[in-house]
Backbone as JSON Lines, residues from 0, in Angstrom:
{"i":0,"aa":"M","n":[-10.45,11.37,39.56],"ca":[-10.07,11.09,38.31],"c":[-10.97,11.21,37.05]}
{"i":1,"aa":"A","n":[-10.57,11.68,35.95],"ca":[-11.5,11.78,34.89],"c":[-11.8,10.23,34.31]}
{"i":2,"aa":"M","n":[-13.18,10.13,34.04],"ca":[-13.52,8.94,33.32],"c":[-13.52,8.96,31.87]}
{"i":3,"aa":"I","n":[-12.85,7.92,31.26],"ca":[-12.85,7.98,29.84],"c":[-13.85,7.27,29.24]}
{"i":4,"aa":"S","n":[-14.63,7.99,28.38],"ca":[-15.86,7.43,27.78],"c":[-15.43,6.14,26.94]}
{"i":5,"aa":"P","n":[-16.35,5.15,26.98],"ca":[-16.15,3.99,26.14],"c":[-16.36,4.12,24.61]}
{"i":6,"aa":"T","n":[-16.79,5.23,24.27],"ca":[-16.83,5.47,22.86],"c":[-15.63,6.3,22.43]}
{"i":7,"aa":"M","n":[-14.79,6.72,23.27],"ca":[-13.61,7.38,22.8],"c":[-12.69,6.5,22.27]}
{"i":8,"aa":"R","n":[-12.17,6.78,20.98],"ca":[-10.94,5.78,20.53],"c":[-9.59,6.66,20.12]}
{"i":9,"aa":"S","n":[-8.7,5.89,20.3],"ca":[-7.39,6.38,19.99],"c":[-7.31,6.35,18.47]}
{"i":10,"aa":"E","n":[-6.33,7.36,17.91],"ca":[-6.19,7.17,16.5],"c":[-4.89,6.36,16.03]}
{"i":11,"aa":"M","n":[-5.0,5.55,15.07],"ca":[-3.76,4.71,14.6],"c":[-2.74,5.67,14.12]}
{"i":12,"aa":"N","n":[-1.49,5.21,14.16],"ca":[-0.41,5.84,13.59],"c":[-0.21,5.05,12.21]}
{"i":13,"aa":"A","n":[-0.23,5.78,10.99],"ca":[0.07,5.23,9.75],"c":[1.01,5.62,9.0]}
{"i":14,"aa":"L","n":[1.64,4.78,8.31],"ca":[2.81,5.05,7.33],"c":[2.22,4.97,6.02]}
{"i":15,"aa":"I","n":[2.23,6.02,5.25],"ca":[1.58,6.0,3.82],"c":[2.9,6.21,2.91]}
{"i":16,"aa":"C","n":[2.97,5.15,1.96],"ca":[4.0,5.05,1.08],"c":[3.62,5.23,-0.45]}
{"i":17,"aa":"G","n":[4.23,6.21,-1.12],"ca":[3.84,6.22,-2.57],"c":[5.03,6.07,-3.41]}
{"i":18,"aa":"F","n":[4.85,5.49,-4.47],"ca":[6.01,5.22,-5.43],"c":[6.42,6.62,-6.17]}
{"i":19,"aa":"E","n":[7.69,6.68,-6.48],"ca":[8.17,7.92,-7.22],"c":[7.79,7.43,-8.7]}
{"i":20,"aa":"P","n":[7.91,8.44,-9.53],"ca":[7.72,8.24,-10.96],"c":[8.47,7.19,-11.72]}
{"i":21,"aa":"F","n":[7.94,6.61,-12.74],"ca":[8.55,5.53,-13.32],"c":[8.41,5.52,-14.75]}
{"i":22,"aa":"G","n":[9.32,4.99,-15.49],"ca":[8.97,4.67,-17.0],"c":[9.21,6.02,-17.77]}
{"i":23,"aa":"G","n":[10.05,6.96,-17.46],"ca":[10.03,8.09,-18.13],"c":[9.01,9.2,-17.81]}
{"i":24,"aa":"R","n":[7.97,8.81,-16.97],"ca":[6.8,9.76,-16.71],"c":[7.38,10.72,-15.52]}
{"i":25,"aa":"S","n":[6.71,11.83,-15.78],"ca":[6.96,13.01,-14.61],"c":[6.44,12.88,-13.2]}
{"i":26,"aa":"I","n":[5.31,12.1,-13.28],"ca":[4.41,11.83,-12.08],"c":[4.07,10.49,-11.99]}
{"i":27,"aa":"N","n":[3.74,10.17,-10.64],"ca":[3.11,8.84,-10.37],"c":[1.89,9.05,-9.59]}
{"i":28,"aa":"N","n":[0.78,8.67,-10.04],"ca":[-0.51,9.12,-9.17],"c":[-0.43,8.55,-7.64]}
{"i":29,"aa":"A","n":[0.36,7.67,-7.52],"ca":[0.45,7.0,-6.11],"c":[1.22,8.17,-5.24]}
{"i":30,"aa":"W","n":[2.14,8.78,-5.67],"ca":[2.93,9.73,-4.99],"c":[2.04,11.06,-4.82]}
{"i":31,"aa":"E","n":[1.28,11.37,-5.97],"ca":[0.52,12.61,-5.94],"c":[-0.69,12.33,-4.95]}
{"i":32,"aa":"V","n":[-1.07,11.36,-4.72],"ca":[-2.23,11.14,-3.67],"c":[-1.54,11.06,-2.41]}
{"i":33,"aa":"A","n":[-0.55,10.35,-2.33],"ca":[0.23,10.21,-0.94],"c":[0.31,11.72,-0.31]}
{"i":34,"aa":"Q","n":[0.9,12.62,-1.14],"ca":[1.24,13.94,-0.65],"c":[-0.09,14.67,-0.29]}
{"i":35,"aa":"Q","n":[-1.29,14.34,-0.85],"ca":[-2.62,14.89,-0.38],"c":[-3.04,14.33,0.92]}
{"i":36,"aa":"L","n":[-2.3,13.29,1.27],"ca":[-2.83,12.72,2.58],"c":[-1.94,13.11,3.84]}
{"i":37,"aa":"E","n":[-0.89,13.9,3.47],"ca":[0.24,14.32,4.56],"c":[-0.4,15.17,5.67]}
{"i":38,"aa":"G","n":[-1.44,15.8,5.49],"ca":[-1.99,16.57,6.62],"c":[-2.95,15.92,7.54]}
{"i":39,"aa":"M","n":[-3.2,14.53,7.17],"ca":[-4.14,13.87,8.33],"c":[-3.48,13.48,9.54]}
{"i":40,"aa":"R","n":[-4.11,13.47,10.46],"ca":[-3.55,13.29,11.86],"c":[-2.84,11.92,12.1]}
{"i":41,"aa":"N","n":[-1.71,11.96,12.56],"ca":[-0.99,10.63,12.86],"c":[-0.63,9.94,11.63]}
{"i":42,"aa":"V","n":[-0.46,10.53,10.54],"ca":[-0.16,10.15,9.21],"c":[1.33,10.53,8.76]}
{"i":43,"aa":"D","n":[2.27,9.68,8.52],"ca":[3.46,10.08,8.08],"c":[3.5,9.55,6.45]}
{"i":44,"aa":"V","n":[4.16,10.32,5.75],"ca":[4.15,10.02,4.34],"c":[5.51,9.88,3.65]}
{"i":45,"aa":"I","n":[5.86,8.96,3.02],"ca":[7.19,8.83,2.33],"c":[7.12,8.38,0.85]}
{"i":46,"aa":"K","n":[8.15,8.86,0.1],"ca":[8.17,8.41,-1.3],"c":[9.26,7.31,-1.43]}
{"i":47,"aa":"I","n":[8.8,6.08,-2.02],"ca":[9.74,4.98,-2.17],"c":[10.11,4.77,-3.52]}
{"i":48,"aa":"P","n":[11.27,4.34,-3.84],"ca":[11.82,4.07,-5.08],"c":[11.07,3.03,-5.96]}
{"i":49,"aa":"V","n":[11.11,3.09,-7.26],"ca":[10.72,1.78,-7.95],"c":[11.91,0.94,-8.16]}
{"i":50,"aa":"S","n":[12.21,0.25,-7.15],"ca":[13.49,-0.46,-6.99],"c":[13.24,-1.83,-6.28]}
{"i":51,"aa":"F","n":[13.54,-2.97,-7.01],"ca":[13.43,-4.24,-6.31],"c":[14.15,-4.34,-4.88]}
{"i":52,"aa":"E","n":[15.36,-3.87,-4.88],"ca":[16.26,-3.77,-3.74],"c":[15.84,-2.67,-2.74]}
{"i":53,"aa":"K","n":[15.51,-1.51,-3.05],"ca":[15.48,-0.42,-2.16],"c":[14.15,-0.23,-1.7]}
{"i":54,"aa":"S","n":[13.15,-0.52,-2.37],"ca":[11.72,0.01,-2.07],"c":[11.38,-0.54,-0.47]}
{"i":55,"aa":"H","n":[11.5,-1.84,-0.35],"ca":[11.06,-2.33,1.02],"c":[12.11,-1.76,2.17]}
{"i":56,"aa":"Q","n":[13.4,-1.53,1.72],"ca":[14.4,-1.22,2.81],"c":[14.13,0.23,3.22]}
{"i":57,"aa":"V","n":[13.58,0.94,2.4],"ca":[13.15,2.48,2.89],"c":[12.09,2.27,3.97]}
{"i":58,"aa":"I","n":[10.99,1.47,3.78],"ca":[10.06,1.31,4.71],"c":[10.39,0.61,5.93]}
{"i":59,"aa":"I","n":[11.19,-0.44,5.84],"ca":[11.82,-1.06,6.99],"c":[12.53,-0.17,7.82]}
{"i":60,"aa":"E","n":[13.23,0.65,7.31],"ca":[14.12,1.7,8.15],"c":[13.19,2.59,8.91]}
{"i":61,"aa":"R","n":[12.07,2.83,8.26],"ca":[11.07,3.75,9.2],"c":[10.4,2.8,10.29]}
{"i":62,"aa":"L","n":[10.13,1.57,9.95],"ca":[9.5,0.8,11.06],"c":[10.54,0.34,12.07]}
{"i":63,"aa":"N","n":[11.76,0.53,11.84],"ca":[12.77,0.25,12.92],"c":[12.99,1.43,13.9]}
{"i":64,"aa":"H","n":[12.36,2.5,13.57],"ca":[12.51,3.93,14.23],"c":[11.3,4.41,14.89]}
{"i":65,"aa":"K","n":[10.13,3.82,14.42],"ca":[8.78,4.29,14.84],"c":[7.84,3.16,14.71]}
{"i":66,"aa":"R","n":[6.91,3.1,15.77],"ca":[5.94,2.06,15.8],"c":[4.79,2.49,14.98]}
{"i":67,"aa":"Y","n":[4.26,1.78,14.14],"ca":[2.96,1.97,13.25],"c":[2.03,1.1,13.35]}
{"i":68,"aa":"D","n":[0.66,1.33,13.33],"ca":[-0.33,0.29,13.33],"c":[-0.71,-0.12,11.89]}
{"i":69,"aa":"L","n":[-0.14,0.7,10.95],"ca":[-0.57,0.42,9.54],"c":[0.52,0.93,8.67]}
{"i":70,"aa":"V","n":[0.78,0.16,7.66],"ca":[1.65,0.41,6.59],"c":[0.81,0.36,5.29]}
{"i":71,"aa":"L","n":[0.52,1.42,4.7],"ca":[-0.31,1.51,3.42],"c":[0.56,1.82,2.2]}
{"i":72,"aa":"I","n":[0.7,0.98,1.28],"ca":[1.62,1.31,0.2],"c":[0.7,1.33,-1.04]}
{"i":73,"aa":"M","n":[1.17,2.44,-1.78],"ca":[0.24,2.75,-3.07],"c":[1.24,2.85,-4.37]}
{"i":74,"aa":"G","n":[0.67,2.08,-5.22],"ca":[1.4,2.15,-6.65],"c":[0.3,2.25,-7.73]}
{"i":75,"aa":"E","n":[0.85,2.33,-8.91],"ca":[-0.12,2.55,-10.1],"c":[-0.29,1.07,-10.77]}
{"i":76,"aa":"T","n":[-1.51,0.81,-11.24],"ca":[-1.62,-0.33,-12.28],"c":[-0.98,-0.11,-13.39]}
{"i":77,"aa":"G","n":[-0.54,-1.21,-14.12],"ca":[0.11,-1.31,-15.44],"c":[-0.86,-0.94,-16.58]}
{"i":78,"aa":"F","n":[-2.18,-0.65,-16.22],"ca":[-3.09,-0.59,-17.29],"c":[-4.14,0.43,-16.62]}
{"i":79,"aa":"T","n":[-4.92,0.87,-17.69],"ca":[-6.14,1.78,-17.28],"c":[-7.22,1.03,-16.63]}
{"i":80,"aa":"T","n":[-7.68,1.39,-15.59],"ca":[-8.76,1.06,-14.78],"c":[-9.73,2.2,-14.36]}
{"i":81,"aa":"D","n":[-10.91,1.86,-13.91],"ca":[-11.74,2.89,-13.41],"c":[-12.03,2.55,-12.03]}
{"i":82,"aa":"Y","n":[-11.11,1.84,-11.27],"ca":[-11.31,1.71,-9.85],"c":[-10.18,1.51,-9.15]}
{"i":83,"aa":"V","n":[-10.31,1.81,-7.84],"ca":[-9.12,1.6,-7.03],"c":[-9.03,0.08,-6.51]}
{"i":84,"aa":"R","n":[-7.9,-0.54,-6.5],"ca":[-7.73,-1.88,-6.15],"c":[-7.11,-2.14,-4.76]}
{"i":85,"aa":"L","n":[-7.91,-2.77,-3.85],"ca":[-7.15,-3.33,-2.65],"c":[-6.59,-4.81,-2.93]}
{"i":86,"aa":"E","n":[-5.6,-4.82,-2.74],"ca":[-4.74,-6.09,-2.94],"c":[-4.73,-6.98,-1.61]}
{"i":87,"aa":"R","n":[-5.13,-8.23,-2.02],"ca":[-5.21,-9.27,-0.91],"c":[-4.08,-9.9,-0.58]}
{"i":88,"aa":"V","n":[-3.11,-10.18,-1.65],"ca":[-2.04,-11.16,-1.48],"c":[-0.9,-10.71,-2.2]}
{"i":89,"aa":"A","n":[0.24,-10.99,-1.66],"ca":[1.63,-10.9,-2.47],"c":[2.27,-12.23,-2.4]}
{"i":90,"aa":"I","n":[2.97,-12.39,-3.72],"ca":[3.48,-13.61,-3.86],"c":[5.06,-13.64,-3.95]}
{"i":91,"aa":"N","n":[5.62,-14.8,-3.59],"ca":[7.04,-14.95,-3.56],"c":[7.69,-15.09,-4.88]}
{"i":92,"aa":"Y","n":[7.63,-14.03,-5.94],"ca":[7.99,-14.28,-7.12],"c":[8.13,-12.8,-7.77]}
{"i":93,"aa":"K","n":[9.19,-12.97,-8.62],"ca":[9.51,-11.77,-9.53],"c":[9.87,-12.11,-10.85]}
{"i":94,"aa":"D","n":[9.16,-11.34,-11.86],"ca":[9.51,-11.47,-13.24],"c":[8.87,-10.14,-13.87]}
{"i":95,"aa":"S","n":[9.69,-9.56,-14.76],"ca":[9.49,-8.27,-15.35],"c":[9.77,-8.33,-16.87]}
{"i":96,"aa":"L","n":[8.89,-7.35,-17.53],"ca":[9.14,-7.1,-18.95],"c":[10.32,-6.18,-19.11]}
{"i":97,"aa":"G","n":[10.45,-5.11,-18.1],"ca":[11.42,-4.12,-18.29],"c":[12.07,-4.01,-16.98]}
{"i":98,"aa":"A","n":[13.03,-2.96,-16.85],"ca":[13.86,-2.76,-15.74],"c":[13.12,-1.71,-14.71]}
{"i":99,"aa":"D","n":[13.51,-1.96,-13.44],"ca":[13.07,-0.92,-12.55],"c":[13.98,0.36,-12.66]}
{"i":100,"aa":"N","n":[13.66,1.22,-11.75],"ca":[14.56,2.62,-11.74],"c":[16.0,2.58,-11.54]}
{"i":101,"aa":"D","n":[16.41,1.35,-11.02],"ca":[17.89,1.01,-10.95],"c":[18.41,0.44,-12.07]}
{"i":102,"aa":"G","n":[17.71,0.0,-13.08],"ca":[18.01,-0.79,-14.37],"c":[18.03,-2.12,-14.16]}
{"i":103,"aa":"V","n":[17.45,-2.45,-13.11],"ca":[17.46,-4.08,-12.71],"c":[16.15,-4.84,-13.19]}
{"i":104,"aa":"T","n":[16.34,-5.97,-13.82],"ca":[15.23,-6.78,-14.34],"c":[15.17,-8.0,-13.51]}
{"i":105,"aa":"A","n":[14.07,-8.69,-13.5],"ca":[13.77,-9.89,-12.87],"c":[13.23,-10.92,-13.83]}
{"i":106,"aa":"D","n":[13.74,-12.16,-13.72],"ca":[13.36,-13.21,-14.63],"c":[13.09,-14.45,-13.83]}
{"i":107,"aa":"D","n":[11.84,-14.67,-13.57],"ca":[11.32,-15.91,-13.11],"c":[12.16,-16.41,-11.84]}
{"i":108,"aa":"A","n":[12.01,-15.72,-10.72],"ca":[12.87,-15.94,-9.5],"c":[12.02,-15.77,-8.36]}
{"i":109,"aa":"E","n":[12.36,-16.39,-7.3],"ca":[11.81,-16.05,-5.85],"c":[12.29,-14.68,-5.54]}
{"i":110,"aa":"L","n":[11.59,-14.02,-4.59],"ca":[11.94,-12.83,-3.91],"c":[12.79,-13.29,-2.71]}
{"i":111,"aa":"I","n":[12.39,-14.29,-2.03],"ca":[13.16,-14.64,-0.84],"c":[13.24,-16.06,-0.96]}
{"i":112,"aa":"V","n":[14.33,-16.65,-1.01],"ca":[14.64,-18.21,-1.16],"c":[14.08,-18.92,0.18]}
{"i":113,"aa":"D","n":[13.45,-20.11,-0.1],"ca":[12.83,-20.81,0.85],"c":[11.73,-20.13,1.87]}
{"i":114,"aa":"A","n":[11.26,-18.86,1.43],"ca":[10.29,-18.32,2.13],"c":[8.84,-18.86,1.64]}
{"i":115,"aa":"P","n":[7.84,-18.48,2.36],"ca":[6.41,-18.88,2.1],"c":[6.22,-18.4,0.51]}
{"i":116,"aa":"K","n":[5.34,-19.13,-0.06],"ca":[4.92,-18.89,-1.52],"c":[4.19,-17.63,-1.54]}
{"i":117,"aa":"A","n":[3.37,-17.32,-0.55],"ca":[2.52,-16.01,-0.42],"c":[2.29,-15.61,0.9]}
{"i":118,"aa":"Y","n":[1.91,-14.28,1.06],"ca":[1.3,-13.65,2.26],"c":[0.11,-12.94,1.89]}
{"i":119,"aa":"F","n":[-0.94,-13.17,2.66],"ca":[-2.05,-12.53,2.62],"c":[-2.33,-11.3,3.7]}
{"i":120,"aa":"T","n":[-2.76,-10.2,3.34],"ca":[-2.92,-9.18,4.37],"c":[-3.85,-9.67,5.25]}
{"i":121,"aa":"E","n":[-3.6,-9.23,6.71],"ca":[-4.49,-9.69,7.82],"c":[-5.77,-8.79,7.8]}
{"i":122,"aa":"L","n":[-5.83,-7.61,7.05],"ca":[-6.99,-6.9,7.06],"c":[-8.2,-7.37,6.38]}
{"i":123,"aa":"P","n":[-9.28,-6.96,6.67],"ca":[-10.59,-7.52,6.07],"c":[-10.95,-6.6,4.72]}
{"i":124,"aa":"V","n":[-10.27,-6.98,3.67],"ca":[-10.33,-6.2,2.48],"c":[-11.77,-6.22,1.82]}
{"i":125,"aa":"K","n":[-12.46,-7.3,2.08],"ca":[-13.66,-7.28,1.3],"c":[-14.67,-6.54,2.07]}
{"i":126,"aa":"R","n":[-14.53,-6.62,3.47],"ca":[-15.48,-5.59,4.17],"c":[-15.16,-4.21,3.97]}
{"i":127,"aa":"M","n":[-13.77,-3.93,3.96],"ca":[-13.26,-2.52,3.51],"c":[-13.79,-2.02,2.22]}
{"i":128,"aa":"A","n":[-13.85,-2.78,1.26],"ca":[-14.2,-2.42,0.01],"c":[-15.7,-2.27,-0.14]}
{"i":129,"aa":"Q","n":[-16.55,-3.14,0.7],"ca":[-17.96,-2.66,0.75],"c":[-18.19,-1.45,1.37]}
{"i":130,"aa":"F","n":[-17.49,-1.09,2.45],"ca":[-17.67,-0.07,3.02],"c":[-17.53,1.2,2.16]}
{"i":131,"aa":"L","n":[-16.4,1.18,1.34],"ca":[-16.25,2.2,0.33],"c":[-17.16,2.42,-0.75]}
{"i":132,"aa":"K","n":[-17.6,1.05,-1.21],"ca":[-18.64,1.14,-2.26],"c":[-19.91,1.74,-1.89]}
{"i":133,"aa":"D","n":[-20.35,1.52,-0.75],"ca":[-21.55,2.11,-0.01],"c":[-21.6,3.49,-0.12]}
{"i":134,"aa":"R","n":[-20.33,4.08,-0.09],"ca":[-20.18,5.52,0.07],"c":[-19.91,6.15,-1.41]}
{"i":135,"aa":"G","n":[-19.97,5.45,-2.39],"ca":[-19.92,5.89,-3.84],"c":[-18.6,5.76,-4.32]}
{"i":136,"aa":"H","n":[-17.58,5.13,-3.67],"ca":[-16.22,4.99,-4.24],"c":[-16.1,3.77,-5.21]}
{"i":137,"aa":"K","n":[-15.15,3.93,-6.2],"ca":[-15.01,3.05,-7.12],"c":[-13.84,2.13,-6.78]}
{"i":138,"aa":"V","n":[-14.17,0.88,-6.08],"ca":[-13.09,0.08,-5.47],"c":[-13.4,-1.38,-5.8]}
{"i":139,"aa":"K","n":[-12.33,-2.19,-5.93],"ca":[-12.54,-3.66,-5.94],"c":[-11.31,-4.4,-5.18]}
{"i":140,"aa":"V","n":[-11.59,-5.44,-4.67],"ca":[-10.66,-6.27,-4.11],"c":[-9.99,-7.25,-5.28]}
{"i":141,"aa":"T","n":[-8.74,-7.25,-5.38],"ca":[-8.01,-8.04,-6.41],"c":[-7.05,-8.96,-5.79]}
{"i":142,"aa":"N","n":[-6.59,-9.94,-6.41],"ca":[-5.85,-11.03,-5.85],"c":[-4.33,-11.08,-6.56]}
{"i":143,"aa":"S","n":[-4.16,-10.11,-7.35],"ca":[-2.73,-10.12,-8.07],"c":[-2.1,-8.79,-7.93]}
{"i":144,"aa":"T","n":[-0.91,-8.59,-7.37],"ca":[-0.19,-7.47,-7.19],"c":[0.82,-7.4,-8.33]}
{"i":145,"aa":"G","n":[0.74,-8.34,-9.07],"ca":[1.63,-8.42,-10.35],"c":[2.88,-9.32,-9.96]}
{"i":146,"aa":"T","n":[4.0,-8.9,-10.73],"ca":[5.19,-9.6,-10.42],"c":[6.42,-8.53,-10.5]}
{"i":147,"aa":"F","n":[6.08,-7.27,-10.43],"ca":[7.0,-6.31,-10.58],"c":[7.39,-5.88,-9.28]}
{"i":148,"aa":"V","n":[7.67,-4.44,-9.04],"ca":[8.17,-3.99,-7.71],"c":[7.01,-3.81,-6.85]}
{"i":149,"aa":"C","n":[5.72,-3.55,-7.47],"ca":[4.63,-3.48,-6.38],"c":[4.49,-4.78,-5.53]}
{"i":150,"aa":"N","n":[4.53,-5.97,-6.3],"ca":[4.4,-7.13,-5.57],"c":[5.69,-7.4,-4.57]}
{"i":151,"aa":"S","n":[6.89,-6.98,-4.99],"ca":[8.01,-7.27,-4.29],"c":[8.0,-6.44,-3.01]}
{"i":152,"aa":"V","n":[7.61,-5.26,-3.1],"ca":[7.61,-4.35,-1.73],"c":[6.52,-4.94,-0.8]}
{"i":153,"aa":"Y","n":[5.37,-5.23,-1.36],"ca":[4.3,-5.84,-0.59],"c":[4.78,-7.09,0.13]}
{"i":154,"aa":"Y","n":[5.24,-7.92,-0.57],"ca":[5.85,-9.32,-0.14],"c":[6.73,-9.08,1.01]}
{"i":155,"aa":"H","n":[7.72,-8.31,0.67],"ca":[8.99,-8.23,1.67],"c":[8.39,-7.45,2.87]}
{"i":156,"aa":"I","n":[7.53,-6.53,2.91],"ca":[6.92,-5.88,4.11],"c":[6.2,-6.95,4.97]}
{"i":157,"aa":"L","n":[5.33,-7.78,4.2],"ca":[4.45,-8.76,4.98],"c":[5.38,-9.87,5.43]}
{"i":158,"aa":"H","n":[6.4,-10.15,4.89],"ca":[7.35,-11.11,5.32],"c":[8.1,-10.54,6.55]}
{"i":159,"aa":"Y","n":[8.64,-9.36,6.39],"ca":[9.24,-8.74,7.51],"c":[8.46,-8.73,8.83]}
{"i":160,"aa":"L","n":[7.11,-8.24,8.75],"ca":[6.34,-8.13,9.79],"c":[6.08,-9.48,10.42]}
{"i":161,"aa":"K","n":[5.96,-10.58,9.66],"ca":[5.58,-11.91,10.09],"c":[6.83,-12.44,10.8]}
{"i":162,"aa":"E","n":[7.93,-12.24,10.29],"ca":[9.26,-12.98,10.73],"c":[9.74,-12.25,11.94]}
{"i":163,"aa":"N","n":[9.31,-10.97,12.15],"ca":[9.7,-10.29,13.57],"c":[8.59,-10.13,14.51]}
{"i":164,"aa":"D","n":[7.39,-10.6,14.13],"ca":[6.27,-10.88,15.21],"c":[5.87,-9.52,15.39]}
{"i":165,"aa":"I","n":[5.67,-8.55,14.34],"ca":[5.33,-7.26,14.61],"c":[3.76,-7.07,14.11]}
{"i":166,"aa":"P","n":[3.08,-6.46,15.25],"ca":[1.62,-6.4,14.85],"c":[1.08,-5.47,13.91]}
{"i":167,"aa":"T","n":[1.96,-4.74,13.23],"ca":[1.54,-3.75,12.23],"c":[0.81,-4.4,11.2]}
{"i":168,"aa":"K","n":[-0.16,-3.76,10.54],"ca":[-1.01,-4.44,9.52],"c":[-0.39,-3.67,8.18]}
{"i":169,"aa":"A","n":[-0.43,-4.55,7.12],"ca":[0.03,-3.91,5.84],"c":[-1.1,-4.0,4.83]}
{"i":170,"aa":"L","n":[-1.18,-3.09,3.81],"ca":[-1.93,-3.06,2.74],"c":[-1.33,-2.42,1.54]}
{"i":171,"aa":"F","n":[-1.58,-3.05,0.26],"ca":[-1.31,-2.48,-0.79],"c":[-2.43,-1.99,-1.65]}
{"i":172,"aa":"V","n":[-2.45,-0.8,-2.14],"ca":[-3.44,-0.26,-2.91],"c":[-2.97,0.12,-4.31]}
{"i":173,"aa":"H","n":[-3.59,-0.57,-5.38],"ca":[-3.26,0.06,-6.64],"c":[-4.31,1.07,-7.24]}
{"i":174,"aa":"L","n":[-3.64,2.11,-7.6],"ca":[-4.4,3.38,-8.25],"c":[-4.41,3.29,-9.7]}
{"i":175,"aa":"P","n":[-5.39,3.76,-10.43],"ca":[-5.43,3.93,-11.92],"c":[-4.12,4.62,-12.28]}
{"i":176,"aa":"A","n":[-3.56,4.23,-13.47],"ca":[-2.52,4.8,-13.98],"c":[-2.51,6.26,-14.6]}
{"i":177,"aa":"T","n":[-3.89,6.44,-15.0],"ca":[-4.27,7.73,-15.62],"c":[-5.42,8.24,-14.93]}
{"i":178,"aa":"T","n":[-5.76,9.51,-15.12],"ca":[-6.82,10.2,-14.52],"c":[-7.96,10.52,-15.53]}
{"i":179,"aa":"E","n":[-7.96,9.64,-16.49],"ca":[-9.03,9.86,-17.65],"c":[-10.42,9.47,-17.01]}
{"i":180,"aa":"V","n":[-10.51,8.49,-16.24],"ca":[-11.76,7.88,-15.69],"c":[-11.93,8.29,-14.19]}
{"i":181,"aa":"V","n":[-10.86,8.19,-13.51],"ca":[-11.0,8.5,-11.92],"c":[-10.02,9.67,-11.74]}
{"i":182,"aa":"S","n":[-10.31,10.75,-11.26],"ca":[-9.47,11.93,-11.12],"c":[-8.64,11.64,-9.79]}
{"i":183,"aa":"L","n":[-7.67,12.39,-9.74],"ca":[-6.84,12.51,-8.4],"c":[-7.57,12.82,-7.43]}
{"i":184,"aa":"E","n":[-8.54,13.83,-7.44],"ca":[-9.43,14.16,-6.31],"c":[-10.14,12.91,-5.8]}
{"i":185,"aa":"E","n":[-10.62,12.17,-6.82],"ca":[-11.49,11.04,-6.33],"c":[-10.67,10.0,-5.69]}
{"i":186,"aa":"M","n":[-9.49,9.73,-6.45],"ca":[-8.55,8.76,-5.76],"c":[-8.19,9.22,-4.15]}
{"i":187,"aa":"T","n":[-7.95,10.53,-4.14],"ca":[-7.59,10.92,-2.87],"c":[-8.71,10.83,-1.73]}
{"i":188,"aa":"E","n":[-9.96,11.03,-2.09],"ca":[-11.2,10.97,-1.34],"c":[-11.29,9.44,-0.94]}
{"i":189,"aa":"T","n":[-11.09,8.52,-1.86],"ca":[-11.19,7.14,-1.56],"c":[-10.25,6.93,-0.64]}
{"i":190,"aa":"L","n":[-8.87,7.32,-0.68],"ca":[-7.96,6.82,0.27],"c":[-8.22,7.33,1.79]}
{"i":191,"aa":"K","n":[-8.73,8.48,1.79],"ca":[-9.16,9.29,2.87],"c":[-10.28,8.56,3.69]}
{"i":192,"aa":"A","n":[-11.29,7.88,2.95],"ca":[-12.28,7.21,3.58],"c":[-11.82,5.77,3.88]}
{"i":193,"aa":"L","n":[-10.84,5.26,3.2],"ca":[-10.27,3.96,3.62],"c":[-9.54,4.09,4.89]}
{"i":194,"aa":"I","n":[-8.65,5.14,5.06],"ca":[-7.91,5.49,6.24],"c":[-8.91,5.69,7.39]}
{"i":195,"aa":"E","n":[-9.97,6.3,7.18],"ca":[-11.0,6.38,8.23],"c":[-11.61,5.2,8.52]}
{"i":196,"aa":"K","n":[-11.84,4.15,7.68],"ca":[-12.29,2.88,8.04],"c":[-11.23,1.99,8.86]}
{"i":197,"aa":"L","n":[-10.04,2.17,8.34],"ca":[-8.87,1.51,8.99],"c":[-8.7,2.02,10.42]}
{"i":198,"aa":"N","n":[-8.83,3.19,10.52],"ca":[-8.68,3.78,12.01],"c":[-9.8,2.92,12.99]}
{"i":199,"aa":"W","n":[-10.85,2.79,12.59],"ca":[-11.88,2.09,13.38],"c":[-11.56,0.64,13.4]}
{"i":200,"aa":"I","n":[-11.11,0.02,12.45],"ca":[-10.7,-1.39,12.57],"c":[-9.62,-1.76,13.46]}
{"i":201,"aa":"L","n":[-8.56,-0.75,13.41],"ca":[-7.35,-1.0,14.16],"c":[-7.36,-0.54,15.52]}
{"i":202,"aa":"N","n":[-8.43,0.07,15.95],"ca":[-8.45,0.47,17.26],"c":[-9.69,0.09,18.08]}
């Protein structure tokens, strides 16, 4: 019988989710980057709607049909930044200045009634950020996913995994909304390095 080297590692199965365009724009950097990750081993890529109701449902449907070690969701920040944001927490709250792509607005309400006030990712985001910074990537850990659909989908997925005792880990990553400071190529390379690190953490 062949011996398995202790240094050999299996690769994680990852579901990468990128938001569709929003607010009259023709592209969303999250979806543009997600498509560039599609050729990576054991990575599935899906586009998710900018919808309070549908975004998490699309992901949960995939989770019900295939086991993943990681769900990585990407969206755009609502303002110009020069770094990629690893989001530590999602809150049970929705409030929006405008409508989602279904025309739905949110006004000072819970996402899920009587559910926890917040969920934290179980991934070591600070250590992951340092790994990326050491390799020249522009990354920060932040503690606010906002109160629009980005926060909504993150909260719903973390809630679903917790309530159903599913070991899959989840992370939300905010990308700059423009490419004036950080190019799509730089964002893509940052995400590839992040997935590389996560493959070691989760195996």
